[in-house]
N, C-alpha and C positions, 0 to 999 in steps of 0.2 A: 255278516258285515265284513268290510275290508279291515284287515288287521295289519299291524306294523310288520309282521313276518312276511306278508304278501309283498309289501313295498321293499323289504330287505331282499327278497328273492328276485325282484325285478331290477336290482341295482345295476346289473351288467347286460340287460336285455333292452336294446334300443327300439325294437319293432315287434309288435304282436300282429301276425298275419290275420286278417279277417277273411274267413273262408266260407264259401257256399258250395257244399258238395252235393252232387247229383247221383252218386253211387258209392257204396262202401269201398269198392275197388279203387275208385278215384281218390277217395279219402285216404286210403292207406298209402298209395303211391305218392301223392302230393305231400302228405304229412311227413312221410319218411324223408323226402327230398328236403323239406324245410328244416327238419330237426338235424339232419346230416349237415346241412348248410350253416347251422349255427343259430337257428331260431326255434328254440324248444317250446316257447309259449304259443299256443294255438287257440284262436277263437273260432269255433265252429258254430255258425249261426243257425238258428232254428227257422230257416226260410225254405227248407225243402223237406219232403216227406221222409227222407233217409237220415235226417240230421241226428236223431237220437241213436240210431244204429251206428252211424259214423263215429259219434263220440264214444260209444261203448267199445267198438272194435279198435279205434285208434288208441284209446287208453290201455287196452289189453295188449295190443301188439307193440306199442312204443312206450314202455314204462319210463323212459328217460324224458318223455314229453310231459309238459304241464298243459293238460287239455282243459279248455274252458268252453262255455256255451254262450253264444251271443244272441241278441234279439229276444231276450227273456222278458216277458211282459207281465207274468202273473205268478202267483204262488204255486199253482199246479205245475207250471213249467220249472220252477225252482226245484221242486221235489223230483221231478222227472229227470232233469239233467244231473242232479246229485246222484240219483240212483243209477244213472248210466255211467257214472265215473268221472264227471266233470269236477275239477278242483276249484273252479271259480265260475261266476256267471256275470254276464255283461248285459245291461239294459240301456235302451236309448233314453230313458228318463227315470224318474223316481216318484213313487207314491208312498203314502204312509203304509198302505197295505203291503207293498213290496218290501219296504224296509223291515217291517215286522216279520214278514214271511222269510226273509233271509236269515234273521236271527233264529227263528224257529227251526228252519231247515238246517242250520249250521253250515252254510256255504258262504264263502266270501263273495260279495257282490260289488261290482264296479258300476255304479249308476251314472247315467248320462245327465248332463246339465248344459244349458246354453246361455243362461243369464245369471246375473249376480243374485237375484232373488232365489233362483233354483239352487245355486251353490250354497246360499245361506240356509235354505231348507235342508239340504243334504248334510250340512255341518251340524245343524240342530238334531238331525236324526242319527248322528254318530259317525258319519262318513267323512274322511279327510282325503281320500284318494278317489278321484272322479274321472269319468269319461267326459271330455269336452266334445259335444256332438250336436249338429254336424259342423265340424271344425271350420272349414273354409266358409261355409254359408253363414255361420254364426259370428264371424268377425276375425277368425284366424289368429295369427300372431299378435296383431294389435289388441284384440280383445283379451287375450291371455295376459299380455303385459299390463293392461288396465286392471284386471282382476287381482294381479299380484300385490298391488299396493294395499288395498283394504282387506284382502283375504290371503295373506302370505302363508298361512298355515296349511292351505290346501295344495295338493299335488294333482296333476292331470295326466291323462292319456288322451291326447287329441285324436279324433278319428273322423274321417269324412272329407274326401277331396285331397288327401295327402298322398304325394308320390315321392319318388326318389329325390327329385329336385327340391321339394318343399321341406322334406323331413329334417334336414340339418338345421334349418332356421328354427323350427319348433323345438328340437332337442337342445338348442343353445339356451332356451329360456330356463330360469331358475325354478319355475314351478311345473316343469314338464319332466315326467319320469321316463316316458316312452311314448311312441306313437302307434296307432293302429292303421293298417292299410292293406289293400289287396293288390298293390302293384307287383308284389313278389310272386304272384300267381296269375300271370296273364291268361286270358281265356284261350288264346290260340295255342299256348304252350300245353294247356290241359287237353284241348281237343286233339293236338298232335302227339300227346303222351310224351312230351319232351321233358322228362323229369330232370335231366341234366341241366337244362336251362333254368328250371325253377330252383334247383340246388345252387346254381351260380348266382342267381339273383338274391337268394337267401344269404349266401356268403358275403355279397356286397353290402347288404343291409345290416348284417351282424357286425360289420366293421364301422358303422356309423358311431360317432362319439357324442356323449352327452356332456 
């Protein structure tokens, strides 16, 4: 489950890059650029066959990084990403089985919610730090403002449709800890192996203020 220490560690991290790697080499280069640029928290999604290897190798090569796994859907994946070296897991939603599995696996879980009822279920399950997903499609900033009144004890990492222009508005909300996004890793920069550009975008994102 998500613990207070996880929130404390995120106090000065405005952006968690959401990453889809297609080779371990790509993962190492991009991750190094992001960490060097000031974004040490990395969400490596389980959307490609190399994801677990990427988590394992990035965690090994960049001990200063806080490597997490995204798109975690079941307990088997929770155990697999933990064993690969992930320090936290991110899911697009939350089920009772997944909540219990995170406790059993001993890994911090950032579960996704999109409605007040889902947020209340997460709170009943012991989670106070949630992924708001898909952020823009689920109501964006107005929705998070609405949730703050009745559920002020919850904190969020909005993810989905957020870019450099939208991020500051989200980060200004009292119930937002950080945002997740892929804009810091443009596909053309990866294709062109322009690691310096990615590092520069990470530096810009790291200067966003909450």
